[in-house]
C-alpha positions as a Markdown table, in Angstrom:
| # | Residue | x | y | z |
|---|---|---|---|---|
| 1 | Unk | 85.8 | 78.2 | 121.2 |
| 2 | Unk | 86.0 | 76.2 | 118.0 |
| 3 | Unk | 85.8 | 72.5 | 118.3 |
| 4 | Unk | 87.2 | 69.8 | 116.0 |
| 5 | Unk | 90.4 | 71.5 | 115.2 |
| 6 | Unk | 93.0 | 69.5 | 113.4 |
| 7 | Unk | 96.3 | 68.5 | 115.1 |
| 8 | Unk | 98.4 | 71.3 | 113.5 |
| 9 | Unk | 95.9 | 74.0 | 114.6 |
| 10 | Unk | 95.9 | 72.7 | 118.2 |
| 11 | Unk | 99.6 | 72.7 | 118.2 |
| 12 | Unk | 99.8 | 76.2 | 116.9 |
| 13 | Unk | 97.4 | 77.5 | 119.6 |
| 14 | Unk | 99.3 | 75.7 | 122.3 |
| 15 | Unk | 102.6 | 77.1 | 121.2 |
| 16 | Unk | 101.3 | 80.6 | 120.9 |
| 17 | Unk | 99.7 | 80.5 | 124.3 |
| 18 | Unk | 103.0 | 79.3 | 125.8 |
| 19 | Unk | 104.9 | 82.1 | 124.0 |
| 20 | Unk | 102.4 | 84.7 | 125.4 |
| 21 | Unk | 102.8 | 83.3 | 128.9 |
| 22 | Unk | 106.6 | 83.5 | 128.7 |
| 23 | Unk | 106.5 | 87.0 | 127.4 |
| 24 | Unk | 104.0 | 88.6 | 129.8 |
| 25 | Unk | 104.1 | 87.9 | 133.5 |
| 26 | Unk | 100.9 | 89.8 | 134.4 |
| 27 | Unk | 97.9 | 87.4 | 134.4 |
| 28 | Unk | 95.5 | 90.1 | 133.1 |
| 29 | Unk | 97.8 | 90.9 | 130.2 |
| 30 | Unk | 98.2 | 87.2 | 129.4 |
| 31 | Unk | 94.4 | 86.8 | 129.2 |
| 32 | Unk | 94.0 | 89.8 | 127.0 |
| 33 | Unk | 96.7 | 88.6 | 124.6 |
| 34 | Unk | 95.3 | 85.1 | 124.4 |
| 35 | Unk | 91.7 | 86.5 | 123.8 |
| 36 | Unk | 93.1 | 88.7 | 121.0 |
| 37 | Unk | 94.9 | 85.6 | 119.5 |
| 38 | Unk | 91.6 | 83.7 | 119.5 |
| 39 | Unk | 89.8 | 86.7 | 117.9 |
| 40 | Unk | 92.5 | 86.8 | 115.1 |
| 41 | Unk | 92.1 | 83.0 | 114.5 |
| 42 | Unk | 88.3 | 83.3 | 114.3 |
| 43 | Unk | 88.6 | 86.1 | 111.8 |
| 44 | Unk | 87.0 | 89.0 | 113.8 |
| 45 | Unk | 90.2 | 91.1 | 113.7 |
| 46 | Unk | 91.1 | 90.1 | 110.2 |
| 47 | Unk | 88.0 | 91.8 | 108.7 |
| 48 | Unk | 88.7 | 95.0 | 110.6 |
| 49 | Unk | 92.3 | 95.0 | 109.4 |
| 50 | Unk | 91.3 | 94.4 | 105.8 |
| 51 | Unk | 88.7 | 97.2 | 106.0 |
| 52 | Unk | 91.4 | 99.7 | 107.3 |
| 53 | Unk | 93.8 | 98.7 | 104.5 |
| 54 | Unk | 91.1 | 99.1 | 101.9 |
| 55 | Unk | 90.4 | 102.7 | 103.1 |
| 56 | Unk | 94.1 | 103.5 | 103.2 |
| 57 | Unk | 94.7 | 102.2 | 99.6 |
| 58 | Unk | 91.7 | 104.2 | 98.4 |
| 59 | Unk | 93.0 | 107.4 | 100.0 |
| 60 | Unk | 96.4 | 106.8 | 98.5 |
| 61 | Unk | 94.9 | 106.3 | 95.0 |
| 62 | Unk | 93.0 | 109.6 | 95.3 |
| 63 | Unk | 96.2 | 111.4 | 96.2 |
| 64 | Unk | 98.1 | 109.7 | 93.3 |
| 65 | Unk | 95.4 | 110.6 | 90.8 |
| 66 | Unk | 95.7 | 114.3 | 91.8 |
| 67 | Unk | 99.5 | 114.2 | 91.4 |
| 68 | Unk | 99.4 | 112.4 | 88.1 |
| 69 | Unk | 96.9 | 114.9 | 86.6 |
| 70 | Unk | 99.2 | 117.8 | 87.7 |
| 71 | Unk | 102.2 | 116.0 | 86.1 |
| 72 | Unk | 100.3 | 115.5 | 82.8 |
| 73 | Unk | 99.2 | 119.2 | 82.7 |
| 74 | Unk | 102.8 | 120.4 | 83.4 |
| 75 | Unk | 104.0 | 118.1 | 80.7 |
| 76 | Unk | 101.6 | 119.6 | 78.2 |
| 77 | Unk | 102.8 | 123.1 | 79.0 |
| 78 | Unk | 106.4 | 122.1 | 78.4 |
| 79 | Unk | 105.5 | 120.5 | 75.1 |
| 80 | Unk | 103.7 | 123.6 | 73.9 |
| 81 | Unk | 106.7 | 125.7 | 74.7 |
| 82 | Unk | 109.1 | 123.5 | 72.7 |
| 83 | Unk | 106.9 | 123.4 | 69.6 |
| 84 | Unk | 106.9 | 127.2 | 69.2 |
């Protein structure tokens, strides 16, 4: 656990823990959710999420590049027909 947190961070953690305890009655589930919250705050999950988003964006860019090339080629074909 991180020490020397400022007052606002301590309050945020306390409120989130209370929210989790109200939402989940099972003690095991509460512990899992609180542990996950601490991982998010420490940055472990954040890096995993960012890596997933980067992979997703790169895949989308590859798909868009293929589509844009097809549109350009089809546009050239149309232009050639009009000039004749």
